[in-house]
mmCIF file of the N, C-alpha and C atoms, coordinates in Angstrom:
data_MODEL
# 
_entry.id   MODEL 
# 
loop_
_atom_site.group_PDB 
_atom_site.id 
_atom_site.type_symbol 
_atom_site.label_atom_id 
_atom_site.label_alt_id 
_atom_site.label_comp_id 
_atom_site.label_asym_id 
_atom_site.label_entity_id 
_atom_site.label_seq_id 
_atom_site.pdbx_PDB_ins_code 
_atom_site.Cartn_x 
_atom_site.Cartn_y 
_atom_site.Cartn_z 
_atom_site.occupancy 
_atom_site.B_iso_or_equiv 
_atom_site.pdbx_formal_charge 
_atom_site.auth_seq_id 
_atom_site.auth_comp_id 
_atom_site.auth_asym_id 
_atom_site.auth_atom_id 
_atom_site.pdbx_PDB_model_num 
ATOM 1   N N  . ASP A 1 1  ? -109.615 -38.490 227.017 1.00 0.00 ? 1  ASP A N  1 
ATOM 2   C CA . ASP A 1 1  ? -108.011 -36.962 227.685 1.00 0.00 ? 1  ASP A CA 1 
ATOM 3   C C  . ASP A 1 1  ? -108.464 -36.189 226.032 1.00 0.00 ? 1  ASP A C  1 
ATOM 4   N N  . PRO A 1 2  ? -108.539 -35.706 225.346 1.00 0.00 ? 2  PRO A N  1 
ATOM 5   C CA . PRO A 1 2  ? -108.628 -34.714 224.312 1.00 0.00 ? 2  PRO A CA 1 
ATOM 6   C C  . PRO A 1 2  ? -107.722 -34.042 223.839 1.00 0.00 ? 2  PRO A C  1 
ATOM 7   N N  . ARG A 1 3  ? -105.965 -34.040 224.249 1.00 0.00 ? 3  ARG A N  1 
ATOM 8   C CA . ARG A 1 3  ? -104.996 -33.652 224.056 1.00 0.00 ? 3  ARG A CA 1 
ATOM 9   C C  . ARG A 1 3  ? -104.691 -34.062 222.614 1.00 0.00 ? 3  ARG A C  1 
ATOM 10  N N  . GLY A 1 4  ? -104.066 -33.291 222.244 1.00 0.00 ? 4  GLY A N  1 
ATOM 11  C CA . GLY A 1 4  ? -103.921 -34.547 220.805 1.00 0.00 ? 4  GLY A CA 1 
ATOM 12  C C  . GLY A 1 4  ? -103.784 -33.299 219.922 1.00 0.00 ? 4  GLY A C  1 
ATOM 13  N N  . THR A 1 5  ? -103.762 -33.465 218.196 1.00 0.00 ? 5  THR A N  1 
ATOM 14  C CA . THR A 1 5  ? -103.676 -32.952 216.748 1.00 0.00 ? 5  THR A CA 1 
ATOM 15  C C  . THR A 1 5  ? -104.399 -32.935 216.246 1.00 0.00 ? 5  THR A C  1 
ATOM 16  N N  . TYR A 1 6  ? -104.822 -32.286 215.949 1.00 0.00 ? 6  TYR A N  1 
ATOM 17  C CA . TYR A 1 6  ? -106.853 -32.407 215.171 1.00 0.00 ? 6  TYR A CA 1 
ATOM 18  C C  . TYR A 1 6  ? -106.526 -31.410 213.782 1.00 0.00 ? 6  TYR A C  1 
ATOM 19  N N  . LYS A 1 7  ? -106.935 -31.970 212.748 1.00 0.00 ? 7  LYS A N  1 
ATOM 20  C CA . LYS A 1 7  ? -107.451 -31.906 211.715 1.00 0.00 ? 7  LYS A CA 1 
ATOM 21  C C  . LYS A 1 7  ? -108.900 -31.896 210.850 1.00 0.00 ? 7  LYS A C  1 
ATOM 22  N N  . CYS A 1 8  ? -108.943 -30.843 210.659 1.00 0.00 ? 8  CYS A N  1 
ATOM 23  C CA . CYS A 1 8  ? -110.240 -30.771 209.599 1.00 0.00 ? 8  CYS A CA 1 
ATOM 24  C C  . CYS A 1 8  ? -110.015 -30.871 208.177 1.00 0.00 ? 8  CYS A C  1 
ATOM 25  N N  . ARG A 1 9  ? -110.853 -32.000 208.054 1.00 0.00 ? 9  ARG A N  1 
ATOM 26  C CA . ARG A 1 9  ? -111.136 -32.995 206.705 1.00 0.00 ? 9  ARG A CA 1 
ATOM 27  C C  . ARG A 1 9  ? -112.818 -32.341 206.386 1.00 0.00 ? 9  ARG A C  1 
ATOM 28  N N  . THR A 1 10 ? -112.581 -31.851 205.048 1.00 0.00 ? 10 THR A N  1 
ATOM 29  C CA . THR A 1 10 ? -114.147 -32.541 204.067 1.00 0.00 ? 10 THR A CA 1 
ATOM 30  C C  . THR A 1 10 ? -113.538 -32.512 202.720 1.00 0.00 ? 10 THR A C  1 
ATOM 31  N N  . GLU A 1 11 ? -114.586 -33.532 202.798 1.00 0.00 ? 11 GLU A N  1 
ATOM 32  C CA . GLU A 1 11 ? -114.458 -33.717 200.918 1.00 0.00 ? 11 GLU A CA 1 
ATOM 33  C C  . GLU A 1 11 ? -114.516 -32.226 200.363 1.00 0.00 ? 11 GLU A C  1 
ATOM 34  N N  . GLY A 1 12 ? -113.740 -32.328 199.010 1.00 0.00 ? 12 GLY A N  1 
ATOM 35  C CA . GLY A 1 12 ? -113.623 -31.297 197.773 1.00 0.00 ? 12 GLY A CA 1 
ATOM 36  C C  . GLY A 1 12 ? -112.412 -30.581 198.415 1.00 0.00 ? 12 GLY A C  1 
ATOM 37  N N  . ARG A 1 13 ? -111.954 -29.875 199.531 1.00 0.00 ? 13 ARG A N  1 
ATOM 38  C CA . ARG A 1 13 ? -111.118 -29.423 199.980 1.00 0.00 ? 13 ARG A CA 1 
ATOM 39  C C  . ARG A 1 13 ? -110.002 -29.620 200.686 1.00 0.00 ? 13 ARG A C  1 
ATOM 40  N N  . PRO A 1 14 ? -109.198 -28.922 200.411 1.00 0.00 ? 14 PRO A N  1 
ATOM 41  C CA . PRO A 1 14 ? -107.435 -28.903 200.966 1.00 0.00 ? 14 PRO A CA 1 
ATOM 42  C C  . PRO A 1 14 ? -107.791 -29.347 202.566 1.00 0.00 ? 14 PRO A C  1 
ATOM 43  N N  . GLU A 1 15 ? -106.550 -29.994 203.418 1.00 0.00 ? 15 GLU A N  1 
ATOM 44  C CA . GLU A 1 15 ? -107.197 -30.516 204.685 1.00 0.00 ? 15 GLU A CA 1 
ATOM 45  C C  . GLU A 1 15 ? -106.642 -29.062 205.306 1.00 0.00 ? 15 GLU A C  1 
ATOM 46  N N  . SER A 1 16 ? -107.164 -28.677 206.599 1.00 0.00 ? 16 SER A N  1 
ATOM 47  C CA . SER A 1 16 ? -106.612 -27.485 207.554 1.00 0.00 ? 16 SER A CA 1 
ATOM 48  C C  . SER A 1 16 ? -105.617 -27.467 208.204 1.00 0.00 ? 16 SER A C  1 
ATOM 49  N N  . PRO A 1 17 ? -105.270 -26.622 208.161 1.00 0.00 ? 17 PRO A N  1 
ATOM 50  C CA . PRO A 1 17 ? -104.252 -26.674 209.357 1.00 0.00 ? 17 PRO A CA 1 
ATOM 51  C C  . PRO A 1 17 ? -104.329 -27.484 210.758 1.00 0.00 ? 17 PRO A C  1 
ATOM 52  N N  . SER A 1 18 ? -103.247 -27.575 211.059 1.00 0.00 ? 18 SER A N  1 
ATOM 53  C CA . SER A 1 18 ? -103.722 -29.012 212.621 1.00 0.00 ? 18 SER A CA 1 
ATOM 54  C C  . SER A 1 18 ? -103.775 -27.626 213.255 1.00 0.00 ? 18 SER A C  1 
ATOM 55  N N  . LEU A 1 19 ? -104.395 -28.509 214.631 1.00 0.00 ? 19 LEU A N  1 
ATOM 56  C CA . LEU A 1 19 ? -104.852 -27.887 215.845 1.00 0.00 ? 19 LEU A CA 1 
ATOM 57  C C  . LEU A 1 19 ? -104.285 -28.950 216.988 1.00 0.00 ? 19 LEU A C  1 
ATOM 58  N N  . GLN A 1 20 ? -103.128 -27.998 217.827 1.00 0.00 ? 20 GLN A N  1 
ATOM 59  C CA . GLN A 1 20 ? -102.890 -29.128 218.710 1.00 0.00 ? 20 GLN A CA 1 
ATOM 60  C C  . GLN A 1 20 ? -103.623 -28.547 220.183 1.00 0.00 ? 20 GLN A C  1 
ATOM 61  N N  . VAL A 1 21 ? -104.409 -29.873 220.751 1.00 0.00 ? 21 VAL A N  1 
ATOM 62  C CA . VAL A 1 21 ? -105.152 -29.465 221.532 1.00 0.00 ? 21 VAL A CA 1 
ATOM 63  C C  . VAL A 1 21 ? -103.892 -30.196 223.427 1.00 0.00 ? 21 VAL A C  1 
ATOM 64  N N  . TYR A 1 22 ? -103.995 -29.165 224.257 1.00 0.00 ? 22 TYR A N  1 
ATOM 65  C CA . TYR A 1 22 ? -103.727 -29.614 225.201 1.00 0.00 ? 22 TYR A CA 1 
ATOM 66  C C  . TYR A 1 22 ? -104.522 -29.167 226.307 1.00 0.00 ? 22 TYR A C  1 
ATOM 67  N N  . TYR A 1 23 ? -105.015 -30.089 226.947 1.00 0.00 ? 23 TYR A N  1 
ATOM 68  C CA . TYR A 1 23 ? -106.266 -30.013 227.868 1.00 0.00 ? 23 TYR A CA 1 
ATOM 69  C C  . TYR A 1 23 ? -105.265 -30.372 229.593 1.00 0.00 ? 23 TYR A C  1 
ATOM 70  N N  . ARG A 1 24 ? -105.337 -30.045 230.914 1.00 0.00 ? 24 ARG A N  1 
ATOM 71  C CA . ARG A 1 24 ? -104.766 -29.928 231.925 1.00 0.00 ? 24 ARG A CA 1 
ATOM 72  C C  . ARG A 1 24 ? -106.140 -30.166 233.379 1.00 0.00 ? 24 ARG A C  1 
ATOM 73  N N  . MET A 1 25 ? -105.918 -31.256 233.993 1.00 0.00 ? 25 MET A N  1 
ATOM 74  C CA . MET A 1 25 ? -107.471 -31.478 234.908 1.00 0.00 ? 25 MET A CA 1 
ATOM 75  C C  . MET A 1 25 ? -106.930 -30.675 236.216 1.00 0.00 ? 25 MET A C  1 
ATOM 76  N N  . CYS A 1 26 ? -107.814 -29.448 236.985 1.00 0.00 ? 26 CYS A N  1 
ATOM 77  C CA . CYS A 1 26 ? -107.210 -29.136 237.847 1.00 0.00 ? 26 CYS A CA 1 
ATOM 78  C C  . CYS A 1 26 ? -107.099 -30.241 238.746 1.00 0.00 ? 26 CYS A C  1 
ATOM 79  N N  . GLN A 1 27 ? -106.779 -30.742 239.538 1.00 0.00 ? 27 GLN A N  1 
ATOM 80  C CA . GLN A 1 27 ? -106.511 -31.161 241.073 1.00 0.00 ? 27 GLN A CA 1 
ATOM 81  C C  . GLN A 1 27 ? -107.495 -30.861 242.180 1.00 0.00 ? 27 GLN A C  1 
ATOM 82  N N  . ASN A 1 28 ? -106.922 -29.590 242.450 1.00 0.00 ? 28 ASN A N  1 
ATOM 83  C CA . ASN A 1 28 ? -107.222 -29.040 243.251 1.00 0.00 ? 28 ASN A CA 1 
ATOM 84  C C  . ASN A 1 28 ? -108.136 -28.189 243.601 1.00 0.00 ? 28 ASN A C  1 
ATOM 85  N N  . CYS A 1 29 ? -108.805 -27.900 242.410 1.00 0.00 ? 29 CYS A N  1 
ATOM 86  C CA . CYS A 1 29 ? -109.851 -27.156 242.190 1.00 0.00 ? 29 CYS A CA 1 
ATOM 87  C C  . CYS A 1 29 ? -111.366 -27.758 242.854 1.00 0.00 ? 29 CYS A C  1 
ATOM 88  N N  . ILE A 1 30 ? -111.823 -26.314 243.188 1.00 0.00 ? 30 ILE A N  1 
ATOM 89  C CA . ILE A 1 30 ? -113.284 -26.848 243.902 1.00 0.00 ? 30 ILE A CA 1 
ATOM 90  C C  . ILE A 1 30 ? -114.604 -26.119 243.270 1.00 0.00 ? 30 ILE A C  1 
ATOM 91  N N  . GLU A 1 31 ? -115.586 -26.606 242.933 1.00 0.00 ? 31 GLU A N  1 
ATOM 92  C CA . GLU A 1 31 ? -116.417 -26.379 242.068 1.00 0.00 ? 31 GLU A CA 1 
ATOM 93  C C  . GLU A 1 31 ? -117.297 -25.508 242.890 1.00 0.00 ? 31 GLU A C  1 
ATOM 94  N N  . VAL A 1 32 ? -117.822 -23.932 242.774 1.00 0.00 ? 32 VAL A N  1 
ATOM 95  C CA . VAL A 1 32 ? -118.709 -22.928 243.262 1.00 0.00 ? 32 VAL A CA 1 
ATOM 96  C C  . VAL A 1 32 ? -119.621 -23.121 242.636 1.00 0.00 ? 32 VAL A C  1 
ATOM 97  N N  . ASP A 1 33 ? -120.848 -23.446 243.349 1.00 0.00 ? 33 ASP A N  1 
ATOM 98  C CA . ASP A 1 33 ? -122.346 -23.095 243.123 1.00 0.00 ? 33 ASP A CA 1 
ATOM 99  C C  . ASP A 1 33 ? -122.946 -21.786 243.864 1.00 0.00 ? 33 ASP A C  1 
ATOM 100 N N  . ALA A 1 34 ? -123.828 -21.958 243.281 1.00 0.00 ? 34 ALA A N  1 
ATOM 101 C CA . ALA A 1 34 ? -124.576 -20.974 243.428 1.00 0.00 ? 34 ALA A CA 1 
ATOM 102 C C  . ALA A 1 34 ? -124.986 -20.958 244.678 1.00 0.00 ? 34 ALA A C  1 
ATOM 103 N N  . PRO A 1 35 ? -125.327 -21.633 245.531 1.00 0.00 ? 35 PRO A N  1 
ATOM 104 C CA . PRO A 1 35 ? -125.716 -21.402 247.264 1.00 0.00 ? 35 PRO A CA 1 
ATOM 105 C C  . PRO A 1 35 ? -124.276 -21.243 248.034 1.00 0.00 ? 35 PRO A C  1 
ATOM 106 N N  . THR A 1 36 ? -123.059 -21.683 247.428 1.00 0.00 ? 36 THR A N  1 
ATOM 107 C CA . THR A 1 36 ? -122.206 -21.285 248.247 1.00 0.00 ? 36 THR A CA 1 
ATOM 108 C C  . THR A 1 36 ? -121.465 -19.832 247.774 1.00 0.00 ? 36 THR A C  1 
ATOM 109 N N  . ILE A 1 37 ? -121.766 -19.178 246.479 1.00 0.00 ? 37 ILE A N  1 
ATOM 110 C CA . ILE A 1 37 ? -121.466 -18.165 246.304 1.00 0.00 ? 37 ILE A CA 1 
ATOM 111 C C  . ILE A 1 37 ? -122.574 -16.915 247.208 1.00 0.00 ? 37 ILE A C  1 
ATOM 112 N N  . SER A 1 38 ? -123.508 -17.640 247.296 1.00 0.00 ? 38 SER A N  1 
ATOM 113 C CA . SER A 1 38 ? -124.627 -17.260 247.971 1.00 0.00 ? 38 SER A CA 1 
ATOM 114 C C  . SER A 1 38 ? -124.151 -16.817 249.753 1.00 0.00 ? 38 SER A C  1 
ATOM 115 N N  . GLY A 1 39 ? -123.908 -17.900 249.822 1.00 0.00 ? 39 GLY A N  1 
ATOM 116 C CA . GLY A 1 39 ? -123.419 -17.585 251.394 1.00 0.00 ? 39 GLY A CA 1 
ATOM 117 C C  . GLY A 1 39 ? -122.306 -17.083 251.961 1.00 0.00 ? 39 GLY A C  1 
ATOM 118 N N  . ILE A 1 40 ? -121.205 -16.591 250.399 1.00 0.00 ? 40 ILE A N  1 
ATOM 119 C CA . ILE A 1 40 ? -120.055 -16.201 250.686 1.00 0.00 ? 40 ILE A CA 1 
ATOM 120 C C  . ILE A 1 40 ? -120.585 -14.765 250.825 1.00 0.00 ? 40 ILE A C  1 
ATOM 121 N N  . VAL A 1 41 ? -120.946 -14.353 250.338 1.00 0.00 ? 41 VAL A N  1 
ATOM 122 C CA . VAL A 1 41 ? -122.023 -13.037 250.318 1.00 0.00 ? 41 VAL A CA 1 
ATOM 123 C C  . VAL A 1 41 ? -122.430 -12.459 251.124 1.00 0.00 ? 41 VAL A C  1 
ATOM 124 N N  . VAL A 1 42 ? -123.705 -13.405 251.216 1.00 0.00 ? 42 VAL A N  1 
ATOM 125 C CA . VAL A 1 42 ? -124.440 -13.345 252.717 1.00 0.00 ? 42 VAL A CA 1 
ATOM 126 C C  . VAL A 1 42 ? -122.932 -12.791 253.913 1.00 0.00 ? 42 VAL A C  1 
ATOM 127 N N  . ALA A 1 43 ? -122.778 -13.639 254.557 1.00 0.00 ? 43 ALA A N  1 
ATOM 128 C CA . ALA A 1 43 ? -121.026 -13.791 255.550 1.00 0.00 ? 43 ALA A CA 1 
ATOM 129 C C  . ALA A 1 43 ? -120.600 -12.462 254.914 1.00 0.00 ? 43 ALA A C  1 
ATOM 130 N N  . ASP A 1 44 ? -120.312 -12.137 254.195 1.00 0.00 ? 44 ASP A N  1 
ATOM 131 C CA . ASP A 1 44 ? -119.733 -10.682 254.113 1.00 0.00 ? 44 ASP A CA 1 
ATOM 132 C C  . ASP A 1 44 ? -120.825 -9.753  254.024 1.00 0.00 ? 44 ASP A C  1 
ATOM 133 N N  . VAL A 1 45 ? -121.682 -9.541  253.828 1.00 0.00 ? 45 VAL A N  1 
ATOM 134 C CA . VAL A 1 45 ? -122.527 -8.773  254.583 1.00 0.00 ? 45 VAL A CA 1 
ATOM 135 C C  . VAL A 1 45 ? -123.347 -8.098  255.554 1.00 0.00 ? 45 VAL A C  1 
ATOM 136 N N  . VAL A 1 46 ? -123.272 -9.794  255.890 1.00 0.00 ? 46 VAL A N  1 
ATOM 137 C CA . VAL A 1 46 ? -122.931 -9.507  257.974 1.00 0.00 ? 46 VAL A CA 1 
ATOM 138 C C  . VAL A 1 46 ? -121.745 -8.745  258.183 1.00 0.00 ? 46 VAL A C  1 
ATOM 139 N N  . ALA A 1 47 ? -120.941 -9.314  258.221 1.00 0.00 ? 47 ALA A N  1 
ATOM 140 C CA . ALA A 1 47 ? -119.459 -8.972  258.464 1.00 0.00 ? 47 ALA A CA 1 
ATOM 141 C C  . ALA A 1 47 ? -119.147 -7.536  258.634 1.00 0.00 ? 47 ALA A C  1 
ATOM 142 N N  . THR A 1 48 ? -119.750 -7.165  257.060 1.00 0.00 ? 48 THR A N  1 
ATOM 143 C CA . THR A 1 48 ? -119.520 -5.876  257.089 1.00 0.00 ? 48 THR A CA 1 
ATOM 144 C C  . THR A 1 48 ? -120.166 -4.994  258.429 1.00 0.00 ? 48 THR A C  1 
ATOM 145 N N  . VAL A 1 49 ? -121.861 -5.562  258.369 1.00 0.00 ? 49 VAL A N  1 
ATOM 146 C CA . VAL A 1 49 ? -122.443 -4.594  259.180 1.00 0.00 ? 49 VAL A CA 1 
ATOM 147 C C  . VAL A 1 49 ? -122.236 -5.126  260.736 1.00 0.00 ? 49 VAL A C  1 
ATOM 148 N N  . PHE A 1 50 ? -121.462 -5.592  261.578 1.00 0.00 ? 50 PHE A N  1 
ATOM 149 C CA . PHE A 1 50 ? -121.175 -5.960  262.240 1.00 0.00 ? 50 PHE A CA 1 
ATOM 150 C C  . PHE A 1 50 ? -120.007 -4.980  263.146 1.00 0.00 ? 50 PHE A C  1 
ATOM 151 N N  . LEU A 1 51 ? -118.751 -4.703  261.950 1.00 0.00 ? 51 LEU A N  1 
ATOM 152 C CA . LEU A 1 51 ? -118.056 -4.003  261.800 1.00 0.00 ? 51 LEU A CA 1 
ATOM 153 C C  . LEU A 1 51 ? -118.419 -2.611  261.669 1.00 0.00 ? 51 LEU A C  1 
ATOM 154 N N  . ALA A 1 52 ? -119.655 -2.152  260.774 1.00 0.00 ? 52 ALA A N  1 
ATOM 155 C CA . ALA A 1 52 ? -119.446 -0.684  261.436 1.00 0.00 ? 52 ALA A CA 1 
ATOM 156 C C  . ALA A 1 52 ? -120.611 -0.405  262.303 1.00 0.00 ? 52 ALA A C  1 
ATOM 157 N N  . VAL A 1 53 ? -121.333 -1.451  263.137 1.00 0.00 ? 53 VAL A N  1 
ATOM 158 C CA . VAL A 1 53 ? -122.186 -1.074  263.967 1.00 0.00 ? 53 VAL A CA 1 
ATOM 159 C C  . VAL A 1 53 ? -120.950 -1.134  265.381 1.00 0.00 ? 53 VAL A C  1 
ATOM 160 N N  . ALA A 1 54 ? -120.077 -1.902  265.158 1.00 0.00 ? 54 ALA A N  1 
ATOM 161 C CA . ALA A 1 54 ? -118.744 -1.790  266.182 1.00 0.00 ? 54 ALA A CA 1 
ATOM 162 C C  . ALA A 1 54 ? -118.514 -0.610  266.167 1.00 0.00 ? 54 ALA A C  1 
ATOM 163 N N  . VAL A 1 55 ? -117.876 -0.214  265.117 1.00 0.00 ? 55 VAL A N  1 
ATOM 164 C CA . VAL A 1 55 ? -117.066 1.603   265.249 1.00 0.00 ? 55 VAL A CA 1 
ATOM 165 C C  . VAL A 1 55 ? -117.769 2.660   265.706 1.00 0.00 ? 55 VAL A C  1 
ATOM 166 N N  . TYR A 1 56 ? -119.405 2.253   264.879 1.00 0.00 ? 56 TYR A N  1 
ATOM 167 C CA . TYR A 1 56 ? -119.994 3.081   265.482 1.00 0.00 ? 56 TYR A CA 1 
ATOM 168 C C  . TYR A 1 56 ? -120.110 3.568   266.948 1.00 0.00 ? 56 TYR A C  1 
ATOM 169 N N  . CYS A 1 57 ? -120.699 2.352   267.298 1.00 0.00 ? 57 CYS A N  1 
ATOM 170 C CA . CYS A 1 57 ? -120.604 2.279   268.995 1.00 0.00 ? 57 CYS A CA 1 
ATOM 171 C C  . CYS A 1 57 ? -119.535 2.998   269.704 1.00 0.00 ? 57 CYS A C  1 
ATOM 172 N N  . ILE A 1 58 ? -118.369 2.669   269.385 1.00 0.00 ? 58 ILE A N  1 
ATOM 173 C CA . ILE A 1 58 ? -117.153 3.449   269.615 1.00 0.00 ? 58 ILE A CA 1 
ATOM 174 C C  . ILE A 1 58 ? -116.410 4.398   270.095 1.00 0.00 ? 58 ILE A C  1 
ATOM 175 N N  . THR A 1 59 ? -117.108 5.151   268.528 1.00 0.00 ? 59 THR A N  1 
ATOM 176 C CA . THR A 1 59 ? -116.826 6.170   268.099 1.00 0.00 ? 59 THR A CA 1 
ATOM 177 C C  . THR A 1 59 ? -118.544 7.288   268.638 1.00 0.00 ? 59 THR A C  1 
ATOM 178 N N  . GLY A 1 60 ? -119.057 6.518   268.887 1.00 0.00 ? 60 GLY A N  1 
ATOM 179 C CA . GLY A 1 60 ? -120.630 7.182   269.422 1.00 0.00 ? 60 GLY A CA 1 
ATOM 180 C C  . GLY A 1 60 ? -119.751 7.600   271.190 1.00 0.00 ? 60 GLY A C  1 
ATOM 181 N N  . GLN A 1 61 ? -119.312 6.896   271.544 1.00 0.00 ? 61 GLN A N  1 
ATOM 182 C CA . GLN A 1 61 ? -118.817 6.761   272.620 1.00 0.00 ? 61 GLN A CA 1 
ATOM 183 C C  . GLN A 1 61 ? -117.790 8.150   273.196 1.00 0.00 ? 61 GLN A C  1 
ATOM 184 N N  . ALA A 1 62 ? -117.244 8.612   272.604 1.00 0.00 ? 62 ALA A N  1 
ATOM 185 C CA . ALA A 1 62 ? -116.318 10.048  272.494 1.00 0.00 ? 62 ALA A CA 1 
ATOM 186 C C  . ALA A 1 62 ? -117.239 10.807  272.065 1.00 0.00 ? 62 ALA A C  1 
ATOM 187 N N  . LYS A 1 63 ? -117.920 11.148  271.293 1.00 0.00 ? 63 LYS A N  1 
ATOM 188 C CA . LYS A 1 63 ? -118.166 12.740  271.197 1.00 0.00 ? 63 LYS A CA 1 
ATOM 189 C C  . LYS A 1 63 ? -119.600 12.630  271.744 1.00 0.00 ? 63 LYS A C  1 
ATOM 190 N N  . GLY A 1 64 ? -120.131 12.021  272.903 1.00 0.00 ? 64 GLY A N  1 
ATOM 191 C CA . GLY A 1 64 ? -120.938 12.362  273.831 1.00 0.00 ? 64 GLY A CA 1 
ATOM 192 C C  . GLY A 1 64 ? -119.823 13.142  275.763 1.00 0.00 ? 64 GLY A C  1 
ATOM 193 N N  . ARG A 1 65 ? -118.926 12.226  275.306 1.00 0.00 ? 65 ARG A N  1 
ATOM 194 C CA . ARG A 1 65 ? -118.274 13.168  276.732 1.00 0.00 ? 65 ARG A CA 1 
ATOM 195 C C  . ARG A 1 65 ? -117.941 14.461  276.581 1.00 0.00 ? 65 ARG A C  1 
ATOM 196 N N  . MET A 1 66 ? -118.345 14.782  277.316 1.00 0.00 ? 66 MET A N  1 
ATOM 197 C CA . MET A 1 66 ? -118.725 16.732  277.769 1.00 0.00 ? 66 MET A CA 1 
ATOM 198 C C  . MET A 1 66 ? -116.900 17.157  278.401 1.00 0.00 ? 66 MET A C  1 
ATOM 199 N N  . SER A 1 67 ? -117.227 18.289  278.008 1.00 0.00 ? 67 SER A N  1 
ATOM 200 C CA . SER A 1 67 ? -115.395 18.797  278.156 1.00 0.00 ? 67 SER A CA 1 
ATOM 201 C C  . SER A 1 67 ? -115.341 19.310  279.917 1.00 0.00 ? 67 SER A C  1 
ATOM 202 N N  . ARG A 1 68 ? -114.077 18.519  280.807 1.00 0.00 ? 68 ARG A N  1 
ATOM 203 C CA . ARG A 1 68 ? -114.446 18.538  281.994 1.00 0.00 ? 68 ARG A CA 1 
ATOM 204 C C  . ARG A 1 68 ? -114.194 20.408  281.889 1.00 0.00 ? 68 ARG A C  1 
ATOM 205 N N  . ALA A 1 69 ? -114.306 21.150  283.732 1.00 0.00 ? 69 ALA A N  1 
ATOM 206 C CA . ALA A 1 69 ? -113.933 21.875  283.989 1.00 0.00 ? 69 ALA A CA 1 
ATOM 207 C C  . ALA A 1 69 ? -113.242 22.647  284.064 1.00 0.00 ? 69 ALA A C  1 
ATOM 208 N N  . SER A 1 70 ? -112.361 21.809  284.455 1.00 0.00 ? 70 SER A N  1 
ATOM 209 C CA . SER A 1 70 ? -110.873 22.445  284.457 1.00 0.00 ? 70 SER A CA 1 
ATOM 210 C C  . SER A 1 70 ? -110.029 22.800  283.251 1.00 0.00 ? 70 SER A C  1 
ATOM 211 N N  . ASP A 1 71 ? -110.343 21.381  282.016 1.00 0.00 ? 71 ASP A N  1 
ATOM 212 C CA . ASP A 1 71 ? -110.236 21.529  281.003 1.00 0.00 ? 71 ASP A CA 1 
ATOM 213 C C  . ASP A 1 71 ? -110.626 24.022  280.076 1.00 0.00 ? 71 ASP A C  1 
ATOM 214 N N  . ARG A 1 72 ? -112.154 24.086  280.785 1.00 0.00 ? 72 ARG A N  1 
ATOM 215 C CA . ARG A 1 72 ? -112.462 25.239  279.965 1.00 0.00 ? 72 ARG A CA 1 
ATOM 216 C C  . ARG A 1 72 ? -111.643 26.164  280.798 1.00 0.00 ? 72 ARG A C  1 
ATOM 217 N N  . GLN A 1 73 ? -112.064 26.541  281.990 1.00 0.00 ? 73 GLN A N  1 
ATOM 218 C CA . GLN A 1 73 ? -111.330 26.627  283.071 1.00 0.00 ? 73 GLN A CA 1 
ATOM 219 C C  . GLN A 1 73 ? -109.445 27.415  283.256 1.00 0.00 ? 73 GLN A C  1 
ATOM 220 N N  . ASN A 1 74 ? -108.977 26.014  282.096 1.00 0.00 ? 74 ASN A N  1 
ATOM 221 C CA . ASN A 1 74 ? -107.541 26.678  281.326 1.00 0.00 ? 74 ASN A CA 1 
ATOM 222 C C  . ASN A 1 74 ? -107.452 27.451  280.692 1.00 0.00 ? 74 ASN A C  1 
ATOM 223 N N  . LEU A 1 75 ? -107.918 27.322  279.698 1.00 0.00 ? 75 LEU A N  1 
ATOM 224 C CA . LEU A 1 75 ? -107.997 27.959  278.575 1.00 0.00 ? 75 LEU A CA 1 
ATOM 225 C C  . LEU A 1 75 ? -108.618 29.391  279.396 1.00 0.00 ? 75 LEU A C  1 
ATOM 226 N N  . ILE A 1 76 ? -109.567 29.771  279.649 1.00 0.00 ? 76 ILE A N  1 
ATOM 227 C CA . ILE A 1 76 ? -109.891 30.937  280.076 1.00 0.00 ? 76 ILE A CA 1 
ATOM 228 C C  . ILE A 1 76 ? -108.500 31.362  280.676 1.00 0.00 ? 76 ILE A C  1 
ATOM 229 N N  . ALA A 1 77 ? -107.948 30.983  281.773 1.00 0.00 ? 77 ALA A N  1 
ATOM 230 C CA . ALA A 1 77 ? -106.629 31.910  282.593 1.00 0.00 ? 77 ALA A CA 1 
ATOM 231 C C  . ALA A 1 77 ? -105.621 31.903  280.889 1.00 0.00 ? 77 ALA A C  1 
ATOM 232 N N  . ASN A 1 78 ? -105.248 31.192  280.348 1.00 0.00 ? 78 ASN A N  1 
ATOM 233 C CA . ASN A 1 78 ? -104.528 31.200  278.937 1.00 0.00 ? 78 ASN A CA 1 
ATOM 234 C C  . ASN A 1 78 ? -104.536 32.393  278.402 1.00 0.00 ? 78 ASN A C  1 
ATOM 235 N N  . GLU A 1 79 ? -105.804 33.156  277.995 1.00 0.00 ? 79 GLU A N  1 
ATOM 236 C CA . GLU A 1 79 ? -106.395 34.161  276.744 1.00 0.00 ? 79 GLU A CA 1 
ATOM 237 C C  . GLU A 1 79 ? -105.924 35.098  278.058 1.00 0.00 ? 79 GLU A C  1 
ATOM 238 N N  . GLN A 1 80 ? -106.402 35.172  279.209 1.00 0.00 ? 80 GLN A N  1 
ATOM 239 C CA . GLN A 1 80 ? -106.415 36.146  279.834 1.00 0.00 ? 80 GLN A CA 1 
ATOM 240 C C  . GLN A 1 80 ? -104.385 36.488  280.272 1.00 0.00 ? 80 GLN A C  1 
ATOM 241 N N  . LEU A 1 81 ? -104.070 35.944  280.429 1.00 0.00 ? 81 LEU A N  1 
ATOM 242 C CA . LEU A 1 81 ? -102.148 35.900  280.132 1.00 0.00 ? 81 LEU A CA 1 
ATOM 243 C C  . LEU A 1 81 ? -101.844 36.462  278.749 1.00 0.00 ? 81 LEU A C  1 
ATOM 244 N N  . TYR A 1 82 ? -102.380 36.058  277.336 1.00 0.00 ? 82 TYR A N  1 
ATOM 245 C CA . TYR A 1 82 ? -101.950 37.010  276.213 1.00 0.00 ? 82 TYR A CA 1 
ATOM 246 C C  . TYR A 1 82 ? -102.696 38.280  275.729 1.00 0.00 ? 82 TYR A C  1 
ATOM 247 N N  . GLN A 1 83 ? -103.880 38.952  277.123 1.00 0.00 ? 83 GLN A N  1 
ATOM 248 C CA . GLN A 1 83 ? -104.074 40.244  276.289 1.00 0.00 ? 83 GLN A CA 1 
ATOM 249 C C  . GLN A 1 83 ? -103.221 41.351  277.035 1.00 0.00 ? 83 GLN A C  1 
# 
């Protein structure tokens, strides 16, 4: 336990001002090492790629939809009324 008040004493010099040290251990801390960090990074990259592929697949279906003939006929009919 390094808690306490410390002073630096050397021969031929006056005492230095005191230094108070308070040290507290973390009881709920988790030690994170290199394999843990790399696992988190790899999982994040895989999840991001999976999400990007899912969004691409969902939005790709909307682009391939052809307009219906009835939509086109309605637009032409409306334009004739305005002319």
